[in-house]
C-alpha positions in Angstrom: -9.7 22.4 -10.2 -7.0 22.4 -12.7 -3.6 23.3 -11.6 -2.4 26.3 -13.7 1.4 26.4 -14.4 4.1 28.2 -16.2 6.9 26.0 -17.5 9.6 28.3 -16.0 8.3 28.1 -12.5 7.8 24.4 -12.3 10.5 22.4 -10.1 13.7 21.2 -11.9 12.6 17.6 -11.4 9.2 17.9 -13.0 8.7 15.0 -15.3 6.5 15.5 -18.4 4.0 13.0 -19.8 6.0 12.8 -23.1 9.1 11.8 -20.9 7.0 9.0 -19.5 6.0 7.8 -22.8 9.6 8.0 -24.2 10.8 6.1 -21.2 8.4 3.3 -21.8 9.7 3.3 -25.2 13.5 3.3 -24.3 14.8 5.0 -21.2 17.9 6.3 -23.2 15.6 8.6 -25.3 14.8 10.6 -21.9 18.4 10.3 -20.9 19.5 11.9 -24.2 16.9 14.5 -24.4 17.4 15.7 -20.9 21.3 15.2 -20.3 22.3 16.0 -24.0 19.5 18.4 -25.0 21.4 19.8 -28.0 22.1 16.6 -29.9 18.4 15.5 -30.9 17.9 16.0 -34.7 14.6 17.0 -36.1 13.1 14.2 -38.1 10.2 14.1 -40.5 7.9 12.3 -38.2 8.0 15.2 -35.7 6.7 17.6 -38.1 4.2 15.1 -39.7 2.8 14.3 -36.2 2.4 17.9 -35.3 0.4 18.7 -38.5 -1.7 15.5 -38.1 -2.6 16.8 -34.5 -3.7 20.1 -35.7 -5.8 18.7 -38.4 -7.3 16.0 -35.9 -8.4 18.8 -33.3 -10.6 20.3 -36.1 -12.3 16.9 -36.8 -12.7 16.1 -33.2 -15.0 19.0 -32.6 -17.5 17.2 -35.1 -17.0 13.9 -33.4 -20.1 12.4 -31.8 -19.9 11.6 -28.2 -21.8 8.3 -28.8 -18.2 7.2 -30.2 -17.3 6.9 -26.5 -20.6 5.5 -25.3 -21.9 8.7 -24.0 -25.4 10.4 -24.6 -23.9 13.9 -24.2 -21.1 15.7 -22.6 -18.4 18.3 -23.3 -15.0 18.3 -24.7 -12.0 20.4 -23.7 -8.9 20.6 -26.1 -5.2 21.1 -25.4 -5.8 21.0 -21.6 -2.8 21.9 -19.4 -2.5 19.7 -16.4 -0.2 19.5 -13.4 0.1 17.4 -10.3 2.8 19.0 -7.8 2.6 15.7 -5.7 3.4 13.6 -8.7 5.9 16.0 -10.2 4.1 15.5 -13.5 3.0 17.8 -16.1 1.4 17.4 -19.5 -0.8 19.0 -22.2 -3.8 16.7 -23.0 -5.0 16.6 -26.7 -8.7 16.0 -25.7 -10.7 15.6 -22.4 -14.2 14.1 -22.9 -16.5 14.6 -19.9 -19.8 12.8 -19.8 -22.7 12.5 -17.2 -21.7 11.1 -13.9 -19.4 12.6 -14.3 -17.1 10.4 -16.5 -13.7 11.6 -17.6 -12.0 10.2 -20.7 -8.5 11.3 -21.7 -8.0 11.2 -25.4 -4.6 11.2 -27.1 -4.1 11.6 -30.9 -1.4 9.3 -32.5 -0.1 9.1 -35.9 0.2 5.3 -35.7 -1.8 2.2 -36.5 -1.7 0.6 -33.1 -1.7 1.1 -29.4 1.9 0.6 -27.9 2.8 0.1 -24.2 4.4 3.7 -24.3 0.9 5.1 -25.4 -0.9 3.1 -22.7 1.6 4.7 -20.2 0.9 8.2 -21.6 -2.9 7.7 -21.3 -2.5 6.4 -17.7 -0.4 9.5 -16.6 -3.0 11.7 -18.1 -5.7 9.9 -16.3 -3.8 10.4 -13.0 -3.4 14.1 -13.8 -7.1 14.5 -14.3 -8.0 12.7 -11.2 -5.8 15.3 -9.3 -7.4 18.3 -11.2 -10.9 17.2 -11.1 -11.1 15.1 -7.8 -12.4 12.2 -10.0 -11.5 8.5 -10.6 -10.9 7.8 -14.3 -11.3 4.1 -15.4 -10.3 4.4 -19.0 -9.1 6.5 -21.7 -8.7 6.6 -25.6 -6.0 6.6 -28.1 -7.2 7.9 -31.5 -5.1 6.1 -34.3 -5.2 8.8 -36.8 -4.0 6.5 -39.6 -6.9 4.1 -39.1 -9.6 6.6 -38.0 -10.0 4.3 -35.0 -10.5 4.9 -31.3 -8.9 2.3 -28.9 -9.9 2.1 -25.4 -7.2 1.8 -22.8 -8.2 0.6 -19.3 -6.4 2.4 -16.5 -5.6 -0.7 -14.3 -3.7 -0.6 -10.9 -0.8 -2.2 -12.7 -0.5 0.4 -15.4 -0.6 3.2 -12.6 2.1 1.3 -10.7 4.3 1.3 -13.9 3.8 5.1 -14.4 4.9 5.8 -10.7 7.9 3.4 -11.1 8.6 5.2 -14.4 8.6 8.6 -12.7 11.1 7.3 -10.0 13.3 5.8 -12.6 13.5 9.0 -14.6 14.4 11.1 -11.7 17.2 8.6 -10.6 18.8 8.5 -14.2 18.6 12.4 -14.3 20.0 12.9 -11.0 22.9 10.4 -11.7 23.5 11.6 -15.3 24.1 8.0 -16.1 23.0 6.2 -19.3 20.3 3.6 -18.6 20.0 0.3 -20.4 19.0 0.1 -23.9 15.4 -0.9 -24.9 14.8 -4.6 -24.7 13.2 -4.9 -28.1 16.3 -4.4 -30.4 13.9 -3.6 -33.3 13.4 -0.2 -31.9 17.0 0.7 -32.3 17.1 0.3 -36.0 14.9 3.3 -36.4 16.1 5.4 -33.5 17.4 8.8 -34.2 19.7 8.5 -31.0 21.2 5.1 -32.2 24.5 6.6 -33.1 25.1 7.8 -29.5 24.8 4.4 -28.0 28.1 2.6 -28.0 26.6 -0.9 -27.5 24.2 -0.9 -30.4 25.5 -2.0 -33.7 
């Protein structure tokens, strides 16, 4: 049974799936968005991503379930999910349900590859689905909009553990309101909209 929720009534320490994705990309993104909520500029990629998602939903309704290796099934779109035990909330682009039943979370990305942060996001959705439907999710998919390609993401125990560690790390940083270390991959800093707020990135 899906947990229904209203954003205004969620506990203050609730983490979103997008928070987890950003934490995997660079913990400072979460810090700036949560602790400095008025500083984030709106960039072109945000608007482009929103438009691409809307277009992809229309295409998805025509997509054959055989793409997921399923003979038949159903799809649900923009599925709101909440797990009070994890303190995690998110809105999934698409849920594919096949015989068994089999559950596949599907997330749309305006990208040409599956990054570590996207894998975290799919795993987080898988964990939310498991709570909502009392099921076990073995895999999910990232739809790379630019390449028109589905990429399978296995939901491993290691990936689940990283998601749980991310939830803990986010709450610790937000409680202390202390800036976390920067991303290990310095190349990310060159295109980050928050770069000017980091005093140790040149």
